[in-house]
VMD Tcl script that draws the C-alpha trace (Angstrom):
set ca {
  {12.22 34.71 22.18}
  {11.23 31.37 20.61}
  {7.56 32.33 20.83}
  {8.22 35.66 19.09}
  {10.23 33.85 16.44}
  {7.39 31.42 15.75}
  {4.88 34.22 15.60}
  {7.12 36.10 13.17}
  {7.41 33.05 10.93}
  {3.64 32.68 10.79}
  {3.04 36.34 10.02}
  {5.53 36.24 7.12}
  {4.17 33.08 5.48}
  {2.64 33.63 2.08}
  {-1.10 32.83 1.78}
  {-1.90 29.58 0.00}
  {-4.93 28.33 -1.90}
  {-4.80 24.70 -3.03}
  {-7.67 22.63 -4.29}
  {-8.47 19.52 -6.27}
  {-11.45 18.54 -8.38}
  {-13.42 15.55 -7.11}
  {-14.63 13.04 -9.69}
  {-16.72 9.94 -9.07}
  {-17.78 6.84 -11.01}
  {-20.47 4.35 -10.06}
  {-19.18 0.80 -10.41}
  {-21.72 -1.25 -12.34}
  {-22.27 -3.08 -15.61}
  {-21.97 0.15 -17.64}
  {-18.22 0.45 -17.16}
  {-16.78 1.41 -20.57}
  {-14.36 -1.23 -21.85}
  {-10.93 -0.17 -23.09}
  {-8.32 -2.18 -24.97}
  {-4.69 -1.04 -25.05}
  {-2.70 -1.18 -28.28}
  {-0.28 -3.60 -26.63}
  {-1.18 -6.74 -24.65}
  {-0.30 -6.71 -20.95}
  {-1.17 -8.69 -17.84}
  {-2.92 -6.94 -14.97}
  {-1.99 -7.92 -11.41}
  {-2.69 -6.92 -7.81}
  {0.46 -7.07 -5.72}
  {0.45 -8.74 -2.28}
  {0.10 -6.41 0.71}
  {3.81 -6.65 1.45}
  {5.60 -3.31 1.49}
  {9.08 -4.80 1.02}
  {8.00 -6.85 -2.00}
  {6.25 -3.87 -3.58}
  {9.33 -1.69 -3.08}
  {11.48 -4.31 -4.81}
  {9.10 -4.55 -7.76}
  {8.85 -0.78 -8.23}
  {12.50 0.29 -8.04}
  {12.32 1.72 -11.58}
  {9.32 3.91 -10.80}
  {10.10 7.58 -9.88}
  {10.72 8.01 -6.12}
  {7.78 10.36 -5.49}
  {5.44 7.54 -6.59}
  {6.84 5.10 -4.03}
  {8.39 7.08 -1.15}
  {5.74 6.02 1.40}
  {4.80 2.47 0.39}
  {4.87 1.28 4.00}
  {2.30 3.92 4.96}
  {0.08 2.97 2.03}
  {0.15 -0.72 2.89}
  {-0.45 0.07 6.56}
  {-3.63 1.92 5.59}
  {-4.81 -1.09 3.63}
  {-4.27 0.41 0.18}
  {-3.71 -2.02 -2.69}
  {-1.21 -1.71 -5.54}
  {-2.08 -2.81 -9.08}
  {0.36 -3.14 -12.01}
  {0.40 -3.73 -15.73}
  {3.17 -6.00 -16.98}
  {4.42 -6.15 -20.58}
  {7.16 -8.58 -21.59}
  {8.21 -9.00 -17.98}
  {8.40 -5.26 -17.27}
  {6.03 -3.25 -15.04}
  {4.85 -0.44 -17.30}
  {2.01 0.93 -15.17}
  {1.25 1.20 -11.44}
  {-1.90 2.44 -9.74}
  {-3.10 2.47 -6.16}
  {-6.55 1.96 -4.62}
  {-7.60 3.09 -1.15}
  {-10.46 1.73 0.94}
  {-11.74 2.74 4.39}
  {-9.61 5.88 4.31}
  {-7.83 7.88 1.62}
  {-5.07 10.47 1.89}
  {-4.36 13.46 -0.35}
  {-0.65 14.33 -0.54}
  {-1.31 17.64 -2.21}
  {-3.67 18.74 0.58}
  {-2.20 16.71 3.47}
  {-5.67 15.55 4.53}
  {-7.30 12.20 5.30}
  {-10.80 11.29 4.14}
  {-12.83 8.56 5.77}
  {-14.59 6.24 3.29}
  {-17.69 4.11 3.67}
  {-17.31 0.31 3.16}
  {-18.65 0.51 -0.40}
  {-16.48 3.51 -1.39}
  {-12.98 3.47 -2.93}
  {-10.32 5.93 -3.97}
  {-7.93 5.63 -6.93}
  {-4.66 7.52 -6.93}
  {-0.96 7.69 -7.87}
  {-1.37 6.18 -11.34}
  {1.83 6.20 -13.38}
  {2.73 4.90 -16.83}
  {6.34 4.44 -17.98}
  {6.95 7.31 -20.51}
  {7.82 5.07 -23.47}
  {4.46 3.28 -23.17}
  {2.25 6.35 -22.98}
  {-0.22 7.04 -25.77}
  {-0.95 3.34 -26.23}
  {-4.05 3.09 -24.11}
  {-2.32 1.43 -21.16}
  {-3.56 3.90 -18.53}
  {-7.30 3.83 -19.43}
  {-7.24 0.05 -19.92}
  {-5.50 -0.56 -16.58}
  {-7.89 1.88 -14.87}
  {-10.88 0.06 -16.38}
  {-9.51 -3.19 -14.98}
  {-9.00 -1.56 -11.56}
  {-12.61 -0.40 -11.52}
  {-13.74 -3.90 -12.45}
  {-11.71 -5.32 -9.59}
  {-13.16 -2.83 -7.11}
  {-16.65 -3.79 -8.24}
  {-15.81 -7.47 -7.63}
  {-14.65 -6.52 -4.13}
  {-18.06 -5.02 -3.34}
  {-17.35 -1.35 -3.98}
  {-20.15 0.57 -5.68}
  {-18.42 3.90 -6.25}
  {-14.89 5.10 -6.98}
  {-13.47 8.55 -6.32}
  {-10.41 10.38 -7.61}
  {-8.95 13.83 -7.03}
  {-7.66 15.74 -10.05}
  {-5.28 18.69 -10.24}
  {-7.32 21.40 -12.06}
  {-4.16 22.56 -13.87}
  {-3.33 19.10 -15.26}
  {-5.20 19.01 -18.59}
  {-4.08 15.48 -19.44}
  {-5.33 14.17 -16.08}
  {-8.63 15.98 -16.55}
  {-9.27 14.17 -19.85}
  {-8.79 10.67 -18.40}
  {-11.86 10.56 -16.08}
  {-14.16 11.53 -18.95}
  {-12.99 8.50 -20.98}
  {-14.04 6.24 -18.13}
  {-17.39 7.83 -17.36}
  {-16.43 9.79 -14.24}
  {-18.43 12.89 -13.39}
  {-17.30 15.99 -11.51}
  {-19.00 16.21 -8.12}
  {-17.18 19.03 -6.34}
  {-13.95 20.45 -5.00}
  {-11.79 19.85 -1.95}
  {-8.94 22.01 -0.72}
  {-7.71 24.61 1.74}
  {-6.98 28.30 2.21}
  {-3.96 29.08 4.36}
  {-3.28 32.45 6.02}
  {-0.56 33.04 8.66}
  {0.01 29.28 8.97}
  {-3.66 28.52 9.72}
  {-5.51 26.41 7.18}
  {-9.24 26.38 6.55}
  {-10.08 23.08 4.88}
  {-13.20 22.88 2.71}
  {-14.88 19.96 0.97}
  {-18.00 20.03 -1.22}
  {-19.11 16.77 -2.80}
  {-22.94 16.98 -3.19}
  {-23.31 14.61 -0.23}
  {-21.55 11.65 -1.91}
  {-18.79 10.95 0.65}
  {-21.12 9.18 3.06}
  {-18.63 8.54 5.88}
  {-16.89 11.93 5.91}
  {-17.63 13.57 9.25}
  {-15.65 16.80 8.84}
  {-16.19 18.70 5.63}
  {-14.89 22.09 6.81}
  {-12.42 22.74 9.63}
  {-9.39 24.77 10.73}
  {-5.89 23.37 11.36}
  {-2.39 24.67 11.92}
  {-0.13 24.11 8.91}
}
mol new
graphics top color blue
foreach p $ca { graphics top sphere $p radius 0.5 }
foreach p [lrange $ca 0 end-1] q [lrange $ca 1 end] { graphics top cylinder $p $q radius 0.2 }
display resetview
């Protein structure tokens, strides 16, 4: 009976089609400089999940509900501080990156990096904080030996789509999945840029 119940659940699941746009930026001397309208200090937090959680208690929960997992992967957290308050947070992944929207891991080469989960406090938006902090993150990645940075963008988020263009990112492909009856077909097309990715297309149970 349990088997029949599981089969019935799979057969009644609605099909899904989720995808993200892949953008990339080479990290070199041509990084476009940005200056925010307000002065802020830019910091990289220590790789201590408990300390990061304490510093980010005012950030919405969905931006910090898995900090221990992020730190365990080796991801680094950067912040912008204005008058003692953290007004921006952004994460950087190396070696491996994870897409929450697609529930998929991507292996990265030693010189590759992934930027994600950037968030600016609402009252400080529109003052150039996000592009300036992102510029500083890209600078930092370059200093760490990375030569290229990736990001995944929701195709329906027009504001998010404008940001990469300001920083010289280019669109290099799409990554996503098609799900039918609880079986997902993952696809990934990046013009051969993700050098360490061994599985571009595969099937998996949802």
